[in-house]
Every structure is written in structure tokens, then in C-alpha cells.
C-alpha positions in Angstrom: 160.7 134.5 169.8 163.0 134.3 172.0 161.8 134.9 175.7 163.9 136.3 179.5 164.6 132.6 180.8 165.9 131.5 177.5 167.9 135.2 177.7 171.1 133.2 180.0 171.2 129.4 178.0 172.6 132.1 175.3 174.7 133.6 177.2 175.6 130.3 177.8 176.7 129.3 175.5 178.0 132.1 173.6 180.2 132.5 176.9 181.3 128.8 176.8 182.2 129.9 172.6 184.6 133.1 172.9 186.3 131.1 176.1 186.1 127.5 174.9 186.7 128.1 170.6 187.9 132.3 170.4 190.5 132.7 172.5 191.7 129.7 171.9 192.1 130.1 167.7 194.0 132.6 165.7 191.9 132.2 162.8 193.0 131.8 158.8 190.0 132.5 157.1 186.0 132.3 157.5 186.4 129.0 155.9 188.9 128.0 159.2 186.4 129.7 161.4 183.7 127.6 160.1 185.5 124.7 160.9 186.3 125.0 163.4 182.7 125.5 165.0 181.0 123.4 163.3 183.5 120.6 164.3 182.6 122.4 168.3 179.0 122.7 167.9 179.4 119.3 167.0 181.0 118.3 170.0 179.0 120.6 172.4 176.0 119.4 170.9 176.6 115.9 171.3 179.3 115.2 172.8 179.6 116.9 176.0 178.3 115.9 179.3 175.7 117.4 180.5 174.5 117.9 184.2 170.7 117.4 183.0 171.7 113.5 181.5 172.8 112.4 185.0 176.9 113.2 183.6 176.2 111.8 180.5 176.8 112.5 177.3 173.5 112.8 174.9 175.2 110.2 172.8 175.6 108.1 175.8 171.8 108.3 177.1 171.0 107.4 174.8 172.7 104.2 174.1 171.8 103.8 177.6 168.2 104.7 177.6 167.4 104.6 173.8 167.1 100.6 172.9 165.2 100.3 176.0 162.5 102.5 174.9 160.6 102.2 172.1 160.0 104.8 169.4 157.1 107.5 169.6 154.9 106.6 165.6 155.5 109.5 163.6 153.2 110.3 161.1 154.5 109.8 157.3 155.1 113.5 155.4 152.2 111.9 152.8 150.4 112.0 156.2 150.3 114.8 157.2 150.3 116.6 153.7 147.1 114.5 152.5 146.0 115.6 156.4 146.6 119.6 155.9 145.1 119.5 152.3 141.6 120.6 153.6 143.3 123.8 155.4 145.5 124.2 152.8 143.3 124.0 149.9 140.6 127.2 151.2 140.7 130.0 150.1 
């Protein structure tokens, strides 16, 4: 469920999509819309520079800082499932 705090982020994304995609292209088909939007979202999520990351893209940020830190330990899927089995088997 969305909260009022998230509304500003959603509205900002929608205005960016409107300004940077919808107003720039004349789409020929639904497939064309999907192709353009998927390329835009890939750029927006991975290559666009973010103020919160020191004006770096997520890729640049991970290359600079991600290699210095060890990744946190994650459980294997089998461990997660075995930990949930007691809860799932209760009726």
C-alpha cells in the first residue's frame, strides 16, 4: 500500500516519463511503446546520475564502493524454505 510520502517520488517519475519519453516520441504500436519504455527504465534505474549517490549512476557507485565492501551473507533458498516449513505445515 502506498503512503503519502511515496506519492512525491511517483509523481516525479511520471513527470520525467512524460517529459523525456511521451512528449519526444510518436509511437507506432504498443510494442514500440514497450521497447522505448524498457530502454528508458533501464537507463533511469541504472545509468542516470543520482544526487543521493554523489551525482554518480548506480553502476558508478557500485564500482567505486561495492568492491571495497564484502557482500553480506545471504541464506540459501533451501535454508529459507527449511526455516519456514514449521510455519507452513501448521494447520
